[in-house]
Every structure is written in C-alpha cells, then in structure tokens.
C-alpha positions as CSV (number, residue, x, y, z in Angstrom):
1,M,17.7,-47.0,11.8
2,S,16.5,-50.5,11.1
3,P,13.8,-52.2,13.2
4,L,16.4,-54.8,14.3
5,S,18.8,-52.1,15.6
6,E,15.9,-50.4,17.5
7,T,15.0,-53.8,19.1
8,E,18.6,-54.4,20.1
9,D,18.8,-50.9,21.7
10,V,15.6,-51.5,23.6
11,I,16.9,-54.8,24.9
12,A,20.2,-53.2,25.9
13,E,18.4,-50.5,27.8
14,Q,16.2,-53.1,29.6
15,R,19.3,-55.1,30.6
16,A,21.0,-51.9,31.8
17,A,18.0,-51.0,33.9
18,I,17.8,-54.5,35.3
19,A,21.5,-54.3,36.2
20,R,21.1,-50.9,37.9
21,R,18.2,-52.2,39.9
22,A,20.2,-55.3,40.9
23,Q,23.2,-53.2,41.9
24,K,20.9,-50.9,43.9
25,R,19.3,-53.9,45.7
26,V,22.7,-55.4,46.5
27,A,23.8,-52.1,47.9
28,E,20.7,-51.9,50.1
29,I,21.2,-55.4,51.4
30,V,24.9,-54.6,52.3
31,A,23.8,-51.4,53.9
32,Q,21.2,-53.1,56.0
33,A,23.7,-55.7,57.1
34,E,26.2,-53.1,58.1
35,A,23.7,-50.7,59.6
36,P,23.8,-49.9,63.3
37,G,20.3,-51.4,63.6
38,Q,21.9,-54.8,63.5
39,R,19.6,-56.1,60.8
40,G,22.1,-58.8,59.8
41,A,22.6,-59.9,63.4
42,W,18.8,-60.1,63.8
43,T,18.4,-62.3,60.8
44,L,21.1,-64.7,62.1
45,F,19.5,-64.7,65.5
46,V,16.1,-65.5,64.1
47,R,17.7,-68.5,62.2
48,E,19.3,-69.8,65.4
49,F,16.2,-69.3,67.4
50,L,14.1,-71.2,64.9
51,R,16.7,-73.9,64.8
52,F,16.2,-74.9,68.5
53,W,12.5,-73.9,68.4
54,S,11.8,-76.4,65.6
55,M,13.2,-79.1,67.9
56,A,11.4,-77.9,71.0
57,R,10.7,-81.5,72.2
58,Q,14.5,-82.1,72.5
59,T,15.7,-78.6,73.3
60,L,13.0,-77.4,75.7
61,V,10.7,-80.1,76.8
62,S,13.3,-82.8,77.5
63,P,15.5,-80.7,79.8
64,V,12.5,-79.5,81.7
65,I,11.3,-83.0,82.3
66,T,14.8,-84.2,83.3
67,T,15.2,-81.4,85.8
68,M,11.7,-81.8,87.3
69,L,12.6,-85.4,88.0
70,Y,15.4,-84.1,90.2
71,F,12.9,-81.8,91.9
72,L,10.5,-84.7,92.6
73,I,13.2,-87.2,93.7
74,F,15.3,-84.8,95.8
75,G,12.7,-82.4,96.8
76,Y,10.2,-84.8,98.3
77,S,12.5,-87.7,99.3
78,L,15.2,-85.5,101.0
79,G,12.6,-82.8,101.9
80,D,10.9,-85.1,104.4
81,R,14.3,-85.7,106.2
82,L,16.0,-82.3,105.9
83,K,12.8,-80.3,106.4
84,T,14.5,-76.9,106.4
85,I,17.9,-75.4,105.5
86,Q,18.8,-72.1,107.0
87,G,15.2,-71.6,108.0
88,I,13.5,-72.2,104.7
89,P,11.8,-75.5,103.4
90,Y,14.2,-77.7,101.5
91,V,12.0,-77.6,98.4
92,D,12.4,-73.9,98.2
93,F,16.1,-74.2,98.8
94,L,16.4,-76.7,95.9
95,V,14.6,-74.7,93.2
96,P,17.4,-72.1,92.5
97,G,20.0,-74.9,92.1
98,L,17.9,-76.8,89.7
99,V,17.1,-73.7,87.6
100,M,20.8,-72.8,87.5
101,L,21.7,-76.4,86.5
102,A,19.3,-76.3,83.5
103,L,20.4,-72.8,82.6
104,I,24.1,-73.6,82.5
105,N,23.7,-76.8,80.4
106,N,21.3,-75.3,77.9
107,A,23.3,-72.1,77.3
108,Y,26.5,-74.0,76.7
109,L,24.9,-76.8,74.6
110,N,23.0,-74.4,72.3
111,A,26.0,-72.1,71.6
112,S,28.6,-74.9,71.2
113,F,26.7,-77.4,69.1
114,S,25.1,-74.8,66.8
115,L,28.4,-73.2,65.9
116,F,30.3,-76.5,65.8
117,I,27.8,-78.1,63.4
118,G,27.8,-75.0,61.2
119,K,31.6,-75.1,61.2
120,I,31.9,-78.7,60.1
121,H,29.3,-78.2,57.4
122,G,31.1,-75.1,56.0
123,Q,28.3,-72.7,57.0
124,T,30.5,-70.6,59.3
125,I,32.9,-69.8,56.5
126,D,30.0,-68.4,54.5
127,L,28.9,-66.3,57.4
128,L,32.4,-64.9,58.0
129,V,32.6,-63.4,54.4
130,T,29.2,-61.6,54.8
131,P,29.2,-57.9,55.9
132,L,28.4,-59.1,59.4
133,S,30.9,-57.9,62.0
134,Y,32.4,-60.3,64.4
135,L,30.5,-58.6,67.2
136,Q,27.2,-59.1,65.3
137,F,28.1,-62.7,64.7
138,M,28.7,-63.3,68.4
139,V,25.6,-61.4,69.5
140,A,23.3,-63.5,67.2
141,Y,24.6,-66.9,68.4
142,I,24.8,-65.8,72.1
143,S,21.4,-64.2,72.1
144,A,19.8,-67.4,70.8
145,A,21.6,-69.5,73.4
146,I,20.5,-67.1,76.2
147,C,16.9,-67.3,74.9
148,R,16.9,-71.1,75.1
149,A,18.5,-71.1,78.5
150,M,16.1,-68.5,79.9
151,M,13.1,-70.3,78.5
152,V,14.1,-73.6,80.1
153,G,15.0,-72.0,83.4
154,T,11.8,-69.9,83.6
155,I,9.6,-72.9,82.8
156,I,11.3,-75.0,85.5
157,W,11.0,-72.1,87.9
158,G,7.3,-71.7,87.1
159,V,6.4,-75.4,87.3
160,S,8.2,-75.6,90.7
161,M,6.1,-72.8,92.0
162,V,3.0,-74.5,90.7
163,M,4.0,-77.7,92.6
164,G,4.3,-75.8,95.9
165,A,7.7,-74.1,96.0
166,S,8.0,-70.5,97.1
167,A,10.8,-68.9,95.1
168,V,10.5,-65.2,94.7
169,F,12.4,-62.7,96.8
170,S,13.9,-60.2,94.4
171,L,13.0,-60.4,90.7
172,P,15.8,-58.0,89.5
173,I,18.5,-60.2,91.2
174,I,16.9,-63.3,89.8
175,F,16.9,-62.2,86.2
176,L,20.3,-60.5,86.6
177,F,22.0,-63.8,87.6
178,M,20.0,-65.9,85.1
179,I,21.0,-63.6,82.2
180,L,24.7,-63.2,83.3
181,T,25.1,-66.9,83.9
182,A,23.5,-67.8,80.5
183,L,25.7,-65.2,78.8
184,M,28.9,-66.6,80.4
185,F,28.2,-70.2,79.5
186,S,27.1,-69.3,76.0
187,L,30.4,-67.5,75.5
188,L,32.2,-70.5,76.8
189,G,30.3,-72.8,74.4
190,L,31.2,-70.5,71.5
191,I,34.9,-70.7,72.4
192,V,34.8,-74.5,72.7
193,A,33.0,-74.8,69.4
194,I,35.7,-72.7,67.7
195,V,38.6,-74.6,69.2
196,A,37.1,-78.1,69.0
197,E,37.8,-80.3,66.0
198,E,35.5,-83.3,67.0
199,F,32.2,-83.8,68.7
200,D,33.9,-85.5,71.6
201,Q,35.9,-82.4,72.4
202,V,32.6,-80.4,72.6
203,N,31.2,-82.9,75.0
204,L,34.4,-83.1,77.1
205,L,33.8,-79.8,79.0
206,P,30.2,-80.5,80.2
207,S,30.9,-84.1,81.1
208,F,34.1,-83.6,83.1
209,I,34.1,-80.0,84.2
210,I,30.7,-78.2,84.0
211,T,28.5,-80.9,85.4
212,P,30.8,-81.8,88.4
213,L,31.3,-78.2,89.2
214,T,27.5,-77.6,89.1
215,F,26.7,-80.6,91.3
216,L,29.5,-79.5,93.8
217,G,28.3,-75.9,93.6
218,G,25.6,-76.1,96.3
219,V,22.7,-77.2,94.0
220,F,21.4,-79.8,96.5
221,Y,23.0,-78.6,99.7
222,S,24.5,-75.7,101.7
223,I,28.2,-75.5,102.0
224,E,27.7,-74.9,105.7
225,M,26.8,-78.6,105.9
226,L,30.2,-79.6,104.7
227,P,33.0,-80.4,107.1
228,S,36.3,-78.5,107.1
229,P,38.3,-78.1,104.8
230,W,35.7,-78.9,102.1
231,D,33.6,-75.9,102.9
232,T,36.6,-73.7,102.2
233,V,37.5,-75.6,99.1
234,S,34.0,-75.2,97.7
235,R,34.5,-71.4,97.7
236,F,36.9,-71.8,94.8
237,N,34.1,-73.2,92.7
238,P,32.7,-70.3,90.5
239,V,29.4,-72.1,90.1
240,L,28.8,-71.8,93.8
241,Y,28.5,-68.0,93.5
242,M,26.1,-68.3,90.6
243,V,23.9,-70.7,92.4
244,N,23.9,-68.7,95.6
245,G,23.3,-65.5,93.7
246,L,20.1,-66.9,92.2
247,R,19.2,-68.6,95.5
248,Y,19.3,-65.2,97.2
249,G,17.1,-63.7,94.6
250,M,14.6,-66.5,95.0
251,T,14.7,-67.2,98.8
252,G,16.7,-64.3,100.4
253,I,19.5,-66.6,101.7
254,A,23.0,-67.3,100.4
255,D,26.1,-69.0,101.6
256,V,28.3,-66.3,100.0
257,P,27.9,-62.5,99.5
258,V,25.8,-61.7,96.5
259,W,28.1,-58.9,95.3
260,Q,31.0,-61.4,95.0
261,G,28.9,-63.5,92.6
262,M,28.0,-60.4,90.5
263,V,31.6,-59.3,90.2
264,L,32.8,-62.8,89.4
265,V,30.3,-63.5,86.7
266,S,30.6,-60.1,85.2
267,T,34.4,-60.4,85.1
268,L,34.2,-63.9,83.5
269,C,31.7,-62.6,80.9
270,V,34.1,-59.8,79.9
271,G,37.1,-62.2,79.7
272,L,35.3,-64.9,77.8
273,G,33.7,-62.4,75.4
274,S,37.1,-60.9,74.6
275,V,38.5,-64.4,73.9
276,A,35.6,-65.4,71.7
277,W,35.9,-62.1,69.7
278,W,39.6,-62.6,69.3
279,L,39.2,-66.1,68.0
280,L,36.5,-65.1,65.5
281,K,38.6,-62.1,64.3
282,S,41.7,-64.3,63.9
283,G,39.8,-67.0,62.1
284,Y,41.4,-69.6,64.3
285,N,40.2,-73.1,63.3
286,L,37.4,-71.6,61.3
287,R,38.8,-70.9,57.8
288,A,40.0,-73.9,55.8
C-alpha cells in the first residue's frame, strides 16, 4: 500500500470518528432536551429571566417606584382622612391592593411582550421545531413572568413595611394568592401574544380591561363603602377576589370569602392554561 493511500485511510478514519462524536453529541443534546428533568425548559427559562434582569431598571425598579408613589400619595393623603377601614389603618389596608396591582401588570407584560417580540422576529418558530414540548415551552415563559411579578410584588411589600405598614397575617395565603394570580395573568399574556398581530393589540387588554378592573377591584377602597347596587356589581369583578385574598393574607380582613377567591383563580388558571397549550399545539398565528 502506498503512503498516499495510507494517509487517505487515516484521514477517512479521523473524519468517521469526528462524525461519530458529533452524532453522539447531537443525540445527547436531544436526549437532554426531551428528558423529564426539563433541561430544555430550564435553558429557555434562564434566557427569559436574563432578558428582563438585564433591563432591571425598566422591568423591576420602574414599576416599584411607580407603585410606591401610589403608596405615598394615597396612603398618607387619604390615610389622614380615612384613618381606618374595617378596624385597620388605611395604610395597612392599601398595601395588598398595590402589591396585587404591580403583580398583575408585570406578570402580563413580561409574558405577552416577550413572546410577541420573539414571534415577530421569527424566534418562536425556531423554538417550536426544537425537541421542547409545548408544556416545556409554556413553563419556561410563564416561570420567568412569575419570577418578575413576584420580585416586584415582594419588593413593594417589603418597602411598604419598612415605611411603617403592618402587612403580615398568613404567609401561606399571601404567597398562594401571589403565585396563583401571577400564573393566571402570565397565561393570559401568553394567549394574547399568540393571538395578537400588532403591538397595539397587546396593549389593548391592559389599557382597557386589566387596569380598569384592577382599580375597580378594591385596591384603594372596601366594597362596603360603595352604595347599592355597585357593591353587588363589584362582586362580578374577578380581580376583587384576588385583591381580597391577598388582603386577608396580609391583614386578616376581606370583603369576600377567601375560599371563593382560591376556587376562582385556580379555575381560571386551568382554563387559561388549557387555551394557551391548545394554541401552541395548533400553531395558531405562530407558523408562517
């Protein structure tokens, strides 16, 4: 055998070895993405977390400052006039509503804008052809939105307590309502991002539905202060039950039974989660 032939054989063996290693590595990556350990979902979650963390001044600091302005203006201006509501200081009564206000807005905005921007840039299409399941895809985006909402809400809660509010009655109920509410509105944001075709459509829901419902959901007042029939009409507002569930966890008082809020929010989470999963699976408005 000539030296040239031997060299060609060696090169062929090296190329074959490189090809085998590459195939093995690709198989490992695919197996990791499909593994029950949710490695692929974790990677996507980290990307989404770092996305809003890299803009912390806009995504974390700004909403905290805006909400604390509400606390200063309403807490101290109205607090001197109202003094107490249902036997507790008005400042303490106000804190759960403000935490819920920030929680709802940040959960919705993070999930909706992140997915919508990825959709118009073509990134969502790339993700849909990966070994990630639709459930993993949902979990990654929703978990990042919940993290942002919980961080903003917890910071507002802590700063309020530093400024003199007393807002701890039952920690399990507090975190249960915070997590469930953040989950619900992140799912809603995911659905809107899939359905929407323009930025204006993403902004439509918070501007004309979420914000009015939140402000009319007992953030700044008790529905017992409303005249008939508006006190009854307010009970059809789902945000009222979320605000009062959190208010009970922080102060021990509520305008509506806490169990009703838990059932309502849990039911909405299941319903919205099913819709979001179906939209992802069908590829509605996602695939070109």
